[in-house]
Backbone as JSON, one array per atom type, in Angstrom:
{
  "sequence": "MIDLVGDRGKRFKVISLAAVLALVVFAATFALGGYSEPEHFLQKPGGMIAFAFIGCWILIILAKLIMTPLLQRDENYYEKGCDDSNV",
  "N": [[0.46, 1.38, 13.03], [-2.47, 1.47, 10.98], [-4.88, -0.97, 11.75], [-5.76, -3.09, 9.43], [-6.41, -5.63, 8.91], [-8.43, -7.23, 10.17], [-10.86, -5.8, 9.99], [-13.04, -5.43, 7.55], [-14.6, -3.39, 6.45], [-13.26, -1.05, 7.23], [-10.86, -1.41, 5.88], [-11.74, -1.24, 3.21], [-12.62, 1.42, 3.17], [-10.19, 2.81, 3.59], [-8.68, 2.04, 1.34], [-10.31, 3.05, -0.68], [-10.22, 5.79, -0.06], [-7.49, 6.25, -0.5], [-7.35, 5.79, -3.27], [-9.02, 7.84, -4.24], [-7.59, 10.05, -3.33], [-5.21, 9.73, -4.8], [-6.23, 10.14, -7.36], [-7.05, 12.82, -7.15], [-4.58, 14.07, -6.73], [-3.33, 13.45, -9.17], [-5.08, 14.83, -10.93], [-4.7, 17.49, -10.09], [-1.99, 17.82, -10.68], [-2.07, 17.51, -13.44], [-3.67, 19.69, -14.13], [-2.04, 21.8, -13.42], [-0.15, 21.68, -15.35], [1.77, 19.7, -15.36], [2.06, 17.48, -16.97], [2.28, 18.39, -19.52], [4.66, 19.05, -20.73], [7.19, 17.98, -23.05], [9.39, 16.79, -21.97], [10.59, 14.05, -20.13], [9.36, 12.8, -17.0], [11.21, 11.59, -15.25], [13.58, 12.68, -16.05], [13.7, 15.2, -15.08], [15.04, 17.42, -12.54], [15.45, 15.76, -9.53], [13.53, 13.92, -10.13], [13.95, 11.11, -10.26], [14.41, 10.62, -7.56], [11.94, 11.29, -6.4], [10.32, 9.42, -7.72], [11.39, 6.99, -6.76], [10.92, 7.27, -3.99], [8.1, 7.46, -3.82], [7.45, 5.03, -5.04], [8.56, 3.17, -3.22], [6.94, 3.61, -0.96], [4.48, 2.83, -1.98], [4.95, 0.09, -2.41], [5.36, -0.74, 0.26], [2.86, -0.18, 1.45], [1.15, -1.78, -0.11], [2.22, -4.29, 0.51], [1.58, -4.43, 3.2], [-1.24, -4.34, 3.12], [-1.97, -6.49, 1.44], [-0.29, -8.79, 1.79], [-0.18, -9.23, 4.57], [-2.77, -10.19, 5.54], [-2.69, -12.68, 4.28], [-0.48, -14.03, 5.35], [-0.47, -13.81, 8.13], [-1.06, -15.4, 11.23], [-3.22, -16.59, 13.88], [-2.76, -16.25, 17.5], [-2.68, -18.77, 18.81], [-2.04, -20.64, 16.89], [-0.09, -22.66, 16.44], [-0.44, -24.19, 18.68], [-2.91, -25.34, 18.49], [-2.83, -27.54, 16.74], [-1.33, -29.36, 18.11], [-0.17, -32.52, 18.82], [1.21, -33.86, 20.78], [0.45, -35.16, 23.04], [0.12, -37.9, 22.97], [2.64, -38.97, 23.0]],
  "CA": [[-0.23, 1.62, 11.79], [-3.89, 1.13, 11.02], [-5.14, -2.4, 11.66], [-6.67, -3.3, 8.31], [-6.52, -7.05, 8.66], [-9.68, -7.82, 10.61], [-12.04, -5.0, 9.7], [-13.17, -5.33, 6.09], [-15.15, -2.07, 6.11], [-12.2, -0.05, 7.39], [-9.92, -1.62, 4.79], [-12.35, -0.71, 2.0], [-12.61, 2.88, 3.26], [-8.82, 3.31, 3.42], [-8.29, 1.84, -0.05], [-11.08, 4.01, -1.47], [-9.65, 7.11, 0.2], [-6.2, 6.33, -1.19], [-7.61, 5.91, -4.7], [-9.54, 9.19, -4.5], [-6.47, 10.97, -3.11], [-4.32, 9.61, -5.95], [-6.91, 10.78, -8.48], [-7.0, 14.27, -6.94], [-3.19, 14.5, -6.98], [-3.13, 13.38, -10.62], [-5.83, 15.91, -11.57], [-4.04, 18.75, -9.77], [-0.75, 17.87, -11.46], [-2.44, 17.71, -14.83], [-4.18, 21.06, -14.28], [-0.91, 22.72, -13.29], [0.73, 21.53, -16.51], [2.85, 18.77, -15.07], [2.18, 16.47, -18.01], [2.23, 19.02, -20.84], [5.99, 19.19, -21.3], [7.65, 16.75, -23.69], [10.46, 16.21, -21.17], [10.14, 12.95, -19.3], [9.34, 13.12, -15.57], [12.41, 11.11, -14.59], [14.73, 13.48, -16.46], [13.68, 16.46, -14.34], [15.82, 17.33, -11.3], [14.73, 15.14, -8.42], [12.5, 13.01, -10.62], [14.25, 9.75, -9.83], [14.23, 10.56, -6.11], [10.5, 11.27, -6.14], [9.82, 8.14, -8.21], [11.81, 5.94, -5.83], [10.25, 7.48, -2.71], [6.69, 7.08, -3.98], [7.4, 3.6, -5.31], [8.8, 2.43, -1.97], [5.75, 3.69, -0.1], [3.43, 2.0, -2.58], [5.28, -1.3, -2.1], [5.14, -0.98, 1.69], [1.43, -0.2, 1.72], [0.58, -2.98, -0.73], [2.63, -5.46, 1.29], [0.81, -4.43, 4.44], [-2.65, -4.61, 2.85], [-2.21, -7.74, 0.73], [0.44, -9.93, 2.32], [-0.45, -9.47, 5.98], [-3.87, -11.14, 5.75], [-2.35, -14.01, 3.78], [0.58, -14.68, 6.12], [-0.62, -13.68, 9.57], [-1.8, -16.46, 11.91], [-3.63, -16.2, 15.22], [-1.77, -16.54, 18.53], [-2.64, -20.17, 19.18], [-2.03, -21.41, 15.64], [0.73, -23.85, 16.57], [-0.92, -24.98, 19.81], [-4.15, -26.03, 18.09], [-2.52, -28.81, 16.09], [-0.36, -30.09, 18.9], [-0.58, -33.89, 19.12], [2.29, -34.43, 21.6], [-0.1, -35.81, 24.22], [0.23, -39.35, 22.85], [4.05, -39.35, 23.01]],
  "C": [[-1.69, 1.18, 11.95], [-4.05, -0.38, 10.88], [-6.2, -2.64, 10.59], [-6.95, -4.77, 8.06], [-7.92, -7.57, 8.98], [-10.92, -7.09, 10.16], [-12.14, -4.75, 8.2], [-13.69, -3.96, 5.67], [-14.1, -0.99, 6.2], [-11.18, -0.17, 6.26], [-10.45, -1.04, 3.49], [-12.33, 0.82, 2.01], [-11.21, 3.45, 3.02], [-8.37, 3.17, 1.97], [-9.03, 2.82, -0.96], [-10.54, 5.42, -1.3], [-8.32, 7.29, -0.51], [-6.38, 6.49, -2.69], [-8.12, 7.3, -5.06], [-8.43, 10.23, -4.34], [-5.5, 10.93, -4.28], [-4.93, 10.28, -7.18], [-6.87, 12.3, -8.36], [-5.59, 14.8, -7.2], [-2.89, 14.48, -8.48], [-3.83, 14.54, -11.33], [-5.18, 17.26, -11.31], [-2.74, 18.9, -10.56], [-1.03, 18.12, -12.93], [-2.9, 19.14, -15.07], [-3.06, 22.08, -14.2], [0.1, 22.58, -14.43], [1.88, 20.58, -16.3], [3.08, 17.75, -16.16], [2.23, 17.07, -19.42], [3.61, 19.13, -21.49], [6.42, 17.88, -21.96], [8.77, 16.07, -22.9], [9.89, 15.14, -20.25], [10.29, 13.31, -17.82], [10.65, 12.72, -14.88], [13.65, 11.9, -14.98], [14.76, 14.84, -15.77], [14.52, 16.31, -13.08], [14.96, 16.79, -10.16], [13.67, 14.16, -8.84], [12.72, 11.58, -10.18], [14.05, 9.58, -8.33], [12.75, 10.47, -5.77], [9.9, 9.93, -6.57], [10.16, 7.0, -7.24], [11.08, 6.06, -4.5], [8.79, 7.03, -2.78], [6.56, 5.58, -4.23], [7.64, 2.75, -4.07], [7.59, 2.46, -1.08], [4.61, 2.86, -0.67], [3.7, 0.53, -2.29], [5.02, -1.64, -0.65], [3.65, -1.1, 1.99], [0.77, -1.43, 1.11], [0.97, -4.25, 0.03], [1.83, -5.56, 2.57], [-0.64, -4.83, 4.19], [-2.89, -6.0, 2.27], [-1.55, -8.93, 1.43], [0.13, -10.23, 3.78], [-1.63, -10.4, 6.19], [-3.55, -12.55, 5.28], [-1.39, -14.76, 4.7], [0.35, -14.68, 7.63], [-1.51, -14.81, 10.13], [-2.2, -15.97, 13.3], [-2.61, -16.69, 16.25], [-1.61, -18.03, 18.81], [-2.59, -21.09, 17.96], [-1.26, -22.72, 15.81], [0.26, -24.74, 17.72], [-2.16, -25.77, 19.45], [-3.85, -27.41, 17.51], [-1.54, -29.66, 16.85], [-0.9, -31.49, 19.23], [0.51, -34.6, 19.91], [1.75, -35.17, 22.81], [0.04, -37.33, 24.15], [1.68, -39.85, 22.88], [4.51, -39.62, 24.42]]
}
């Protein structure tokens, strides 16, 4: 996958591109009449499947973008604080 942890500019470009792409998809769906019917989206055939699929991908991408920088440590993280030399 794309390494978005270290490069702040690349991360900003990818997030901006995703936001613009989501806006374009929303606008196209709105223009085609996807939101004009009174029937709820989840009641349409395949609505729950599409909702779950898109929701899972959003969770995966958000976890990769947000949690990875918070939890990832460099290779020598545990070796830096080693004080076993005095034992």
